[in-house]
N, C-alpha and C positions, 0 to 999 in steps of 0.2 A: 331701193337702196340706203344705206346708211351711211350716214359722214361723220362718226362720233356721237361722244353723248350730249354735248351741247348743242341746244338748238339754236343756238346763233352761230354755227359754225357754216363755213361757206360751203357751195355746194359741191364742192369737188370733182364737176364736171368738166372743167379743162383738164385736170391732171388724168383722169379718168381716161379720157378720148387720146392724150400721149401715151398713156401708159398702155394700153390695151390696143391702139393701132398705129404709132407712129414709131414706137421704138427707140431707141435711141435717137437724144438729138441735140443739135446745139442752140443756145440760148441768139438769139438775132445780132450780130454786132454792129449794125446799126440802131444808137438811142433811139426810142420812140417817144421819148419825154421832152418835152418844151424845153428849151434855152434857161427859161427864167425856175423852174423846177431845180432847185439844188438846196443842200441844208449844211451850216459849218457843226450841225449836232447831230452827225449820223450813227442813226443807229446802229448797234453791235450783234457780232451773230448770235448772242443769247438773245437781243430783244426781237431778232427777226423770225424766231424759231415761234409756228402758230402763228404768223402773222397774216393780216388780209385787208384788203381796200375792196368795197362792194358797193354797188349801187343796183339797186331791180325796184324795175315798175311794177308795181302792186295794180295801178287801176287807172283808167287814161281816156278820155274822149274818142282816141283813136290817133292816127291806122294803127297802132299797136296793141296786142292785149297782153305781148309780155315782151320786155326790154332787159337788159342785163349788160355790165360791165365788171368786172374782176379781175384781179390781181393776188394771187398767193400767193407766199414765198413756199417752196416745196425742196427741201434739200439744198442745195448748192445754186439752184436758179428760181427763180420765178416763172408761175405761168398766169398769162393774161387770155382772160374769155372773153366773148362777145358773141349773146343771143338774142335772137328778135324772134318773135312771135308775131303773125300778122291778123288784124281782124279778118274772120271767115274762113280761117283756117286751122284745124286742130294740131297741126305738127311747127316744129320751131326749127330755127335754122342756126346753128353756131360756129364759130369758127375761134380757134387757140393759137398761141405760140408759147412762144419762152423767153424769158426778160432774163438778160444778166443778172445778177445777184447786184453788183455795184448800184445797176440803174434802177432794184427794188429797194435798195439802201437810198437812195437820193430822192426819190418819189415818198416814202413812207417817211424820211425825216424831214423832208417839205410839209407834208400835211400837217405832222405833231406839230411842226413850226406854227401852222396856220390855225392850230386850235383845235381841231378835226376832232380828237380824243377827248373834247369837251365840250362839242356842239350840242345846243339846246333840243330839246324835244318840245316843239310848240303848242299849245292848249289847243289849235284847233284841229289838230293833225287830222282826226277822223270824224268831226259832226259839224263842227261850227261852219257859218257861214263864213267864206273866206275873199270872199271879192265881187262887188256889184249882184249883193244875195244869191251868189252860188254855193248850194250845201256839198258837204263832201261825207259822203254816206260811210258808214263803219267799213273799214277794209282791214281783212285778218293780217298777222304780221308773218311776215315770210318764211315758209316752211321749207325746210333743205330737203325732207322726205318727198315732198310733190314740188321741186320749184317751179313748174312751168303749167301748173292749174292756171287757166283764165282767170283776171283776177275782176272784182266786179267793177261793171260799167261805173264812169264818176264824171262829173262836168270838170272838174280841173286832175291834172296830173296827180297822183299820190305814188311816194318814193320809201322805199325801206333802203335806209344808208346805215351802211357800218365799218367800222375802222378798228382793228387788234391792233397790237403793238407792243412790246413790251410785258405783255401779262394784261395790260389794260384793254378794256373794249367800250366803244358806245357804241349801242344800233339805236335809231331812232325811225319813227315812222311821219315821214313829213307830207302836208298836203300844200300843192302849189308852190315848190322849194322858192323858185327861180323869184318870188314874187317876196320872199321872205326878208326882213329889214334885216336879222343878221345872215351873214352872205357867205359862211360855211358850209351851209347845206351846196347851195349854189356850184360852192369853190370845188368840191368834192366831185358832185356830179360831170363840172367840166374836164378837169385835169384828168378824169378816168375815163371819161369820153375820147378824148385826145388822145390817150395812152393806147386804148383797145383799138380805135380806127386805126392809128399810124404801125400799131403793132402788127393787126390782123386783115386789115383791110374791111370795107364797109361791107355791107349784106343788102344786096340786092331788094327791091320791095319785092312779095310775093303774091301775087293778086287772089281776094278769093276763091274757092275751089266751084267752079261753074260758073261766075260772074266775073265779066269784064270792068264794069264800074263804071262811069260818067266821071265822079269828083273825085279831087285830089285834094291835097294838104299845103299849107305854107306854115311854116317855122318862121316867124319876124323877130329880131333883135335891134338894139341898135345903142349907140352910145352918141350922147346920153338918152335916158328913156324917151320916148315920144308916144304921142296920141297916134292911132292907127287908121286910115283910109284905106278902103282897096276900090278900085272903079270909080273914086270920089263920092265914097260913101262911108260917115265915119260908122266902125265896128263897136264904139265905146267897153276900145281895149287900149291899153297903154304896151308897150313893148316891156320887158320878152313877151311877145304869143305863141303859146308852143306848139300849138296846131290850130288851124284856123280852116274850115272845110270851103270849096270853092269849086265851080265849075272848071274839067278841066280845058284849055285854051290859054288863051294867053291875058294877063291881066295888069294893073295899075295901082301900084303900092306907094301911096305917100304917109313921111312921118313927118311930124309936127311938134316940135316943142314951143308953144306958145310963149311960155315965162322965158325964155332966151330967146324967142324971135328965131328959131332955126326951124330950115324946112327943107325936106327932102322929097325926090320921086321916082321910082326907080320902073324899067315895065319889065315883068317875066313871065315865065311860058311855064303851065301845071300840067304835069301831065295825069293819067288818070290814075287813081290809086298811088301815086309818087309823093313824098314831100317834096316840097321846093324850098329850101333857105334863104330870107332875104336878111341879111345882115350888113348895117349899113353906120358909119360915122359919119355924124350932122357934119357938118361945116360950120 
């Protein structure tokens, strides 16, 4: 499948699905944008042409071998796509919806205000140790002609991030983006995830073919950042922890910021093959 001459072009998966399967559709009337996503400098119609924002997971410890959130401007409406592929499976699951033009205008104007068009390419994106001796192997850039090829396994998540607006484009490959000092990478991931989930809904976990599994995963984040203990044992990581493998069942997660003297504990239940989110604000 071809998607135009640019190797940086978005996949067009969402648009193809809508055009081929759904026929005429109306953009959702209820905005999926967070309330604080707005701009005093909204892009005009000319700037919105051929614009997109995309987050694509290129390598990951698990449980996903592929993950993408994308908003693309198409004609008089935007297209939101949410795609996930799971470890142990060769297929991917996708959901799409339309987004009102005004919402795309707000979202892209806000991303421009955040400086996403100028987000840096970290020097540690492909090979340097990024945290506690972990090394990220080289990972190929996003290939729009083969968007769902399972990326190389990596001890840390590696994301391909892209934003185009008003004829300007910025595409970078970032290892462990939520741990980067520059928060623009994390900002793009966070807001596109929020918009995609609000517009299309979540995608349920798909178990590996022929295997039920006995392990699950924890996503752990906190404000402020804190050291993580699971069942009383320090894991040697501080939040955010994108993926931590544990046995299925109940676990106690303790977050502690010793510098600020803050500590909080919660009990969670983890299901086999699924990710359980722990997001806490320390008192």
